[in-house]
All heavy atoms as TSV, in Angstrom:
chain	resi	resn	atom	element	x	y	z
A	1	MET	N	N	124.638	102.260	107.886
A	1	MET	CA	C	123.915	103.311	108.508
A	1	MET	C	C	122.423	102.972	108.533
A	1	MET	O	O	121.762	103.163	109.519
A	1	MET	CB	C	124.149	104.631	107.793
A	1	MET	CG	C	123.556	105.781	108.493
A	1	MET	SD	S	124.228	107.389	107.992
A	1	MET	CE	C	123.377	107.665	106.468
A	2	LYS	N	N	121.940	102.432	107.417
A	2	LYS	CA	C	120.534	102.063	107.357
A	2	LYS	C	C	120.152	101.025	108.396
A	2	LYS	O	O	119.177	101.164	109.148
A	2	LYS	CB	C	120.224	101.530	105.945
A	2	LYS	CG	C	118.764	101.400	105.620
A	2	LYS	CD	C	118.523	100.750	104.255
A	2	LYS	CE	C	119.254	101.406	103.154
A	2	LYS	NZ	N	118.906	100.880	101.825
A	3	LYS	N	N	120.964	99.977	108.485
A	3	LYS	CA	C	120.725	98.894	109.416
A	3	LYS	C	C	120.773	99.405	110.849
A	3	LYS	O	O	119.870	99.107	111.690
A	3	LYS	CB	C	121.760	97.783	109.206
A	3	LYS	CG	C	121.638	96.644	110.166
A	3	LYS	CD	C	122.773	95.637	109.921
A	3	LYS	CE	C	123.140	94.947	111.188
A	3	LYS	NZ	N	124.416	94.293	111.111
A	4	ASN	N	N	121.803	100.174	111.215
A	4	ASN	CA	C	121.942	100.665	112.574
A	4	ASN	C	C	120.822	101.612	112.968
A	4	ASN	O	O	120.351	101.603	114.092
A	4	ASN	CB	C	123.286	101.350	112.748
A	4	ASN	CG	C	124.444	100.358	112.715
A	4	ASN	OD1	O	124.262	99.187	112.899
A	4	ASN	ND2	N	125.613	100.866	112.410
A	5	SER	N	N	120.366	102.437	112.021
A	5	SER	CA	C	119.264	103.350	112.287
A	5	SER	C	C	117.992	102.575	112.612
A	5	SER	O	O	117.294	102.866	113.577
A	5	SER	CB	C	119.015	104.280	111.115
A	5	SER	OG	O	120.132	105.065	110.862
A	6	ARG	N	N	117.708	101.584	111.802
A	6	ARG	CA	C	116.504	100.771	112.038
A	6	ARG	C	C	116.571	100.043	113.355
A	6	ARG	O	O	115.580	99.962	114.093
A	6	ARG	CB	C	116.293	99.814	110.876
A	6	ARG	CG	C	115.841	100.513	109.635
A	6	ARG	CD	C	115.467	99.529	108.562
A	6	ARG	NE	N	115.044	100.256	107.357
A	6	ARG	CZ	C	115.417	99.931	106.131
A	6	ARG	NH1	N	116.181	98.888	105.934
A	6	ARG	NH2	N	114.985	100.654	105.120
A	7	GLN	N	N	117.756	99.476	113.697
A	7	GLN	CA	C	117.902	98.795	114.968
A	7	GLN	C	C	117.710	99.725	116.155
A	7	GLN	O	O	117.265	99.316	117.215
A	7	GLN	CB	C	119.290	98.133	115.047
A	7	GLN	CG	C	119.427	96.918	114.198
A	7	GLN	CD	C	120.836	96.329	114.255
A	7	GLN	OE1	O	121.806	96.968	114.690
A	7	GLN	NE2	N	120.949	95.070	113.802
A	8	ALA	N	N	118.031	101.020	115.956
A	8	ALA	CA	C	117.856	102.021	117.039
A	8	ALA	C	C	116.415	102.525	117.081
A	8	ALA	O	O	116.080	103.359	117.903
A	8	ALA	CB	C	118.831	103.160	116.822
A	9	GLY	N	N	115.559	102.059	116.159
A	9	GLY	CA	C	114.170	102.501	116.130
A	9	GLY	C	C	113.946	103.807	115.415
A	9	GLY	O	O	112.913	104.463	115.622
A	10	VAL	N	N	114.896	104.220	114.576
A	10	VAL	CA	C	114.763	105.469	113.855
A	10	VAL	C	C	114.132	105.202	112.494
A	10	VAL	O	O	114.562	104.304	111.766
A	10	VAL	CB	C	116.154	106.118	113.667
A	10	VAL	CG1	C	116.059	107.406	112.846
A	10	VAL	CG2	C	116.785	106.378	115.011
A	11	ASN	N	N	113.089	105.965	112.149
A	11	ASN	CA	C	112.436	105.838	110.862
A	11	ASN	C	C	113.242	106.610	109.816
A	11	ASN	O	O	113.240	107.837	109.816
A	11	ASN	CB	C	110.997	106.391	110.984
A	11	ASN	CG	C	110.211	106.246	109.704
A	11	ASN	OD1	O	110.626	105.515	108.796
A	11	ASN	ND2	N	109.126	106.919	109.616
A	12	VAL	N	N	113.942	105.885	108.990
A	12	VAL	CA	C	114.859	106.529	108.011
A	12	VAL	C	C	114.343	106.414	106.576
A	12	VAL	O	O	113.659	105.454	106.229
A	12	VAL	CB	C	116.274	105.917	108.112
A	12	VAL	CG1	C	116.890	106.210	109.459
A	12	VAL	CG2	C	116.260	104.427	107.877
A	13	HIS	N	N	114.689	107.399	105.764
A	13	HIS	CA	C	114.355	107.402	104.349
A	13	HIS	C	C	115.616	107.862	103.607
A	13	HIS	O	O	116.187	108.887	103.969
A	13	HIS	CB	C	113.194	108.380	104.040
A	13	HIS	CG	C	111.954	107.998	104.755
A	13	HIS	ND1	N	111.052	107.089	104.279
A	13	HIS	CD2	C	111.481	108.421	105.971
A	13	HIS	CE1	C	110.063	106.979	105.118
A	13	HIS	NE2	N	110.303	107.757	106.164
A	14	TYR	N	N	116.018	107.130	102.613
A	14	TYR	CA	C	117.220	107.480	101.866
A	14	TYR	C	C	116.909	107.578	100.377
A	14	TYR	O	O	116.096	106.855	99.828
A	14	TYR	CB	C	118.283	106.355	102.034
A	14	TYR	CG	C	118.761	106.189	103.440
A	14	TYR	CD1	C	118.279	105.154	104.231
A	14	TYR	CD2	C	119.673	107.046	103.984
A	14	TYR	CE1	C	118.705	105.013	105.549
A	14	TYR	CE2	C	120.138	106.906	105.273
A	14	TYR	CZ	C	119.636	105.888	106.044
A	14	TYR	OH	O	120.071	105.728	107.324
A	15	TYR	N	N	117.635	108.508	99.716
A	15	TYR	CA	C	117.643	108.573	98.255
A	15	TYR	C	C	118.942	107.928	97.872
A	15	TYR	O	O	120.026	108.394	98.232
A	15	TYR	CB	C	117.565	110.010	97.779
A	15	TYR	CG	C	117.783	110.133	96.300
A	15	TYR	CD1	C	116.727	109.816	95.403
A	15	TYR	CD2	C	119.019	110.515	95.749
A	15	TYR	CE1	C	116.916	109.893	94.073
A	15	TYR	CE2	C	119.184	110.580	94.390
A	15	TYR	CZ	C	118.148	110.263	93.542
A	15	TYR	OH	O	118.314	110.347	92.182
A	16	GLU	N	N	118.895	106.832	97.128
A	16	GLU	CA	C	120.086	106.109	96.744
A	16	GLU	C	C	120.276	106.162	95.243
A	16	GLU	O	O	119.342	105.833	94.497
A	16	GLU	CB	C	120.016	104.666	97.249
A	16	GLU	CG	C	119.883	104.584	98.760
A	16	GLU	CD	C	119.832	103.140	99.242
A	16	GLU	OE1	O	120.735	102.360	98.923
A	16	GLU	OE2	O	118.820	102.834	99.897
A	17	ASP	N	N	121.450	106.536	94.799
A	17	ASP	CA	C	121.769	106.590	93.382
A	17	ASP	C	C	123.134	105.878	93.232
A	17	ASP	O	O	124.169	106.387	93.554
A	17	ASP	CB	C	121.895	108.025	92.914
A	17	ASP	CG	C	122.185	108.139	91.431
A	17	ASP	OD1	O	122.536	107.131	90.791
A	17	ASP	OD2	O	122.068	109.241	90.901
A	18	GLU	N	N	123.045	104.661	92.728
A	18	GLU	CA	C	124.253	103.832	92.594
A	18	GLU	C	C	125.282	104.351	91.614
A	18	GLU	O	O	126.438	103.976	91.636
A	18	GLU	CB	C	123.836	102.398	92.213
A	18	GLU	CG	C	122.835	101.790	93.170
A	18	GLU	CD	C	123.449	100.733	94.066
A	18	GLU	OE1	O	124.532	100.271	93.721
A	18	GLU	OE2	O	122.828	100.419	95.076
A	19	THR	N	N	124.868	105.281	90.734
A	19	THR	CA	C	125.768	105.799	89.724
A	19	THR	C	C	126.542	107.037	90.169
A	19	THR	O	O	127.471	107.443	89.525
A	19	THR	CB	C	125.021	106.146	88.434
A	19	THR	OG1	O	124.104	107.197	88.680
A	19	THR	CG2	C	124.260	104.910	87.885
A	20	ALA	N	N	126.147	107.672	91.270
A	20	ALA	CA	C	126.776	108.907	91.737
A	20	ALA	C	C	127.637	108.648	92.961
A	20	ALA	O	O	127.165	108.084	93.930
A	20	ALA	CB	C	125.708	109.935	92.073
A	21	PRO	N	N	128.913	109.041	92.891
A	21	PRO	CA	C	129.773	108.872	94.084
A	21	PRO	C	C	129.360	109.912	95.150
A	21	PRO	O	O	129.249	111.096	94.846
A	21	PRO	CB	C	131.176	109.162	93.561
A	21	PRO	CG	C	130.975	110.021	92.377
A	21	PRO	CD	C	129.633	109.614	91.792
A	22	THR	N	N	129.102	109.461	96.322
A	22	THR	CA	C	128.675	110.362	97.379
A	22	THR	C	C	129.347	110.027	98.708
A	22	THR	O	O	129.973	108.966	98.849
A	22	THR	CB	C	127.158	110.322	97.604
A	22	THR	OG1	O	126.791	109.008	98.017
A	22	THR	CG2	C	126.375	110.673	96.338
A	23	GLY	N	N	129.147	110.840	99.685
A	23	GLY	CA	C	129.586	110.574	101.037
A	23	GLY	C	C	128.397	110.033	101.810
A	23	GLY	O	O	127.536	109.340	101.278
A	24	THR	N	N	128.304	110.381	103.065
A	24	THR	CA	C	127.215	109.964	103.924
A	24	THR	C	C	126.508	111.197	104.430
A	24	THR	O	O	127.146	112.126	104.903
A	24	THR	CB	C	127.747	109.156	105.128
A	24	THR	OG1	O	128.439	108.027	104.627
A	24	THR	CG2	C	126.626	108.687	106.009
A	25	CYS	N	N	125.218	111.211	104.352
A	25	CYS	CA	C	124.421	112.372	104.762
A	25	CYS	C	C	123.201	111.856	105.551
A	25	CYS	O	O	122.594	110.859	105.184
A	25	CYS	CB	C	123.957	113.175	103.578
A	25	CYS	SG	S	122.940	114.575	104.018
A	26	ALA	N	N	122.890	112.547	106.636
A	26	ALA	CA	C	121.719	112.223	107.414
A	26	ALA	C	C	121.026	113.520	107.885
A	26	ALA	O	O	121.691	114.493	108.135
A	26	ALA	CB	C	122.105	111.384	108.614
A	27	VAL	N	N	119.712	113.484	107.956
A	27	VAL	CA	C	118.939	114.618	108.440
A	27	VAL	C	C	118.146	114.151	109.638
A	27	VAL	O	O	117.455	113.135	109.534
A	27	VAL	CB	C	117.989	115.199	107.372
A	27	VAL	CG1	C	117.154	116.311	107.935
A	27	VAL	CG2	C	118.784	115.657	106.162
A	28	PHE	N	N	118.236	114.848	110.741
A	28	PHE	CA	C	117.486	114.524	111.934
A	28	PHE	C	C	116.406	115.554	112.089
A	28	PHE	O	O	116.659	116.731	112.087
A	28	PHE	CB	C	118.399	114.554	113.156
A	28	PHE	CG	C	119.598	113.639	113.040
A	28	PHE	CD1	C	120.797	114.086	112.558
A	28	PHE	CD2	C	119.453	112.273	113.372
A	28	PHE	CE1	C	121.900	113.238	112.431
A	28	PHE	CE2	C	120.541	111.439	113.239
A	28	PHE	CZ	C	121.758	111.899	112.779
A	29	VAL	N	N	115.147	115.114	112.258
A	29	VAL	CA	C	114.007	116.027	112.454
A	29	VAL	C	C	113.382	115.701	113.792
A	29	VAL	O	O	112.936	114.587	114.036
A	29	VAL	CB	C	112.974	115.856	111.329
A	29	VAL	CG1	C	111.810	116.829	111.555
A	29	VAL	CG2	C	113.599	116.062	109.962
A	30	VAL	N	N	113.358	116.700	114.667
A	30	VAL	CA	C	112.778	116.532	116.004
A	30	VAL	C	C	111.856	117.758	116.257
A	30	VAL	O	O	112.358	118.893	116.274
A	30	VAL	CB	C	113.838	116.465	117.117
A	30	VAL	CG1	C	113.188	116.366	118.480
A	30	VAL	CG2	C	114.789	115.276	116.862
A	31	GLY	N	N	110.593	117.510	116.387
A	31	GLY	CA	C	109.661	118.622	116.683
A	31	GLY	C	C	109.680	119.706	115.626
A	31	GLY	O	O	109.525	120.889	115.956
A	32	GLY	N	N	109.899	119.349	114.406
A	32	GLY	CA	C	109.918	120.337	113.309
A	32	GLY	C	C	111.262	120.987	113.074
A	32	GLY	O	O	111.462	121.707	112.099
A	33	GLU	N	N	112.248	120.750	113.948
A	33	GLU	CA	C	113.573	121.284	113.806
A	33	GLU	C	C	114.456	120.261	113.075
A	33	GLU	O	O	114.394	119.097	113.349
A	33	GLU	CB	C	114.184	121.628	115.169
A	33	GLU	CG	C	113.429	122.658	115.947
A	33	GLU	CD	C	113.463	124.022	115.278
A	33	GLU	OE1	O	114.511	124.389	114.681
A	33	GLU	OE2	O	112.442	124.733	115.319
A	34	ARG	N	N	115.289	120.718	112.096
A	34	ARG	CA	C	116.109	119.834	111.341
A	34	ARG	C	C	117.590	120.049	111.655
A	34	ARG	O	O	118.012	121.172	111.862
A	34	ARG	CB	C	115.895	120.024	109.834
A	34	ARG	CG	C	114.555	119.617	109.370
A	34	ARG	CD	C	114.431	119.822	107.923
A	34	ARG	NE	N	114.409	121.269	107.663
A	34	ARG	CZ	C	114.376	121.819	106.470
A	34	ARG	NH1	N	114.394	121.083	105.409
A	34	ARG	NH2	N	114.374	123.131	106.314
A	35	SER	N	N	118.337	118.977	111.588
A	35	SER	CA	C	119.794	119.042	111.728
A	35	SER	C	C	120.365	118.119	110.675
A	35	SER	O	O	119.891	117.008	110.474
A	35	SER	CB	C	120.221	118.567	113.129
A	35	SER	OG	O	121.594	118.592	113.231
A	36	VAL	N	N	121.388	118.547	109.946
A	36	VAL	CA	C	121.969	117.775	108.876
A	36	VAL	C	C	123.396	117.347	109.218
A	36	VAL	O	O	124.171	118.168	109.714
A	36	VAL	CB	C	121.979	118.585	107.551
A	36	VAL	CG1	C	122.659	117.793	106.445
A	36	VAL	CG2	C	120.575	118.973	107.147
A	37	TYR	N	N	123.695	116.103	108.953
A	37	TYR	CA	C	125.050	115.569	109.148
A	37	TYR	C	C	125.547	115.136	107.787
A	37	TYR	O	O	124.837	114.429	107.055
A	37	TYR	CB	C	125.010	114.391	110.103
A	37	TYR	CG	C	126.327	113.623	110.107
A	37	TYR	CD1	C	127.405	114.073	110.825
A	37	TYR	CD2	C	126.429	112.446	109.395
A	37	TYR	CE1	C	128.595	113.390	110.811
A	37	TYR	CE2	C	127.634	111.739	109.381
A	37	TYR	CZ	C	128.699	112.218	110.109
A	37	TYR	OH	O	129.878	111.518	110.094
A	38	LEU	N	N	126.739	115.561	107.393
A	38	LEU	CA	C	127.319	115.197	106.098
A	38	LEU	C	C	128.773	114.768	106.288
A	38	LEU	O	O	129.509	115.469	106.940
A	38	LEU	CB	C	127.240	116.371	105.139
A	38	LEU	CG	C	127.992	116.208	103.817
A	38	LEU	CD1	C	127.345	115.129	102.976
A	38	LEU	CD2	C	128.038	117.535	103.092
A	39	PHE	N	N	129.105	113.667	105.698
A	39	PHE	CA	C	130.469	113.206	105.661
A	39	PHE	C	C	130.810	112.834	104.230
A	39	PHE	O	O	130.072	112.043	103.623
A	39	PHE	CB	C	130.717	112.002	106.575
A	39	PHE	CG	C	132.115	111.457	106.452
A	39	PHE	CD1	C	133.157	112.101	107.109
A	39	PHE	CD2	C	132.350	110.342	105.702
A	39	PHE	CE1	C	134.445	111.607	106.997
A	39	PHE	CE2	C	133.646	109.861	105.582
A	39	PHE	CZ	C	134.709	110.506	106.203
A	40	SER	N	N	131.827	113.399	103.677
A	40	SER	CA	C	132.207	113.095	102.310
A	40	SER	C	C	133.705	112.959	102.193
A	40	SER	O	O	134.460	113.745	102.761
A	40	SER	CB	C	131.714	114.174	101.338
A	40	SER	OG	O	132.129	113.874	100.028
A	41	LEU	N	N	134.133	111.991	101.400
A	41	LEU	CA	C	135.556	111.846	101.131
A	41	LEU	C	C	136.037	112.741	100.001
A	41	LEU	O	O	137.191	112.785	99.655
A	41	LEU	CB	C	135.856	110.362	100.757
A	41	LEU	CG	C	135.550	109.371	101.878
A	41	LEU	CD1	C	135.725	107.950	101.333
A	41	LEU	CD2	C	136.361	109.609	103.104
A	42	TYR	N	N	135.092	113.512	99.398
A	42	TYR	CA	C	135.397	114.307	98.265
A	42	TYR	C	C	135.638	115.762	98.542
A	42	TYR	O	O	135.761	116.585	97.665
A	42	TYR	CB	C	134.271	114.153	97.221
A	42	TYR	CG	C	134.109	112.734	96.786
A	42	TYR	CD1	C	133.164	111.908	97.358
A	42	TYR	CD2	C	134.990	112.151	95.878
A	42	TYR	CE1	C	133.015	110.580	96.977
A	42	TYR	CE2	C	134.886	110.824	95.489
A	42	TYR	CZ	C	133.899	110.049	96.069
A	42	TYR	OH	O	133.783	108.739	95.678
A	43	PHE	N	N	135.693	116.170	99.811
A	43	PHE	CA	C	136.000	117.575	100.149
A	43	PHE	C	C	137.488	117.801	100.179
A	43	PHE	O	O	138.252	117.037	100.540
A	43	PHE	CB	C	135.400	117.964	101.534
A	43	PHE	CG	C	133.932	118.163	101.501
A	43	PHE	CD1	C	133.125	117.428	102.269
A	43	PHE	CD2	C	133.356	119.128	100.685
A	43	PHE	CE1	C	131.750	117.617	102.293
A	43	PHE	CE2	C	132.035	119.332	100.665
A	43	PHE	CZ	C	131.211	118.571	101.455
């Protein structure tokens, strides 16, 4: 996800914790409006 975002020209910032099992989460901010995308195998 990080690589593809950068290739698309998206400025991304991630909090990474190698000890915590997580899914995939992304937040899109456009003009002050936010949208969150979450995918987890733990639901």
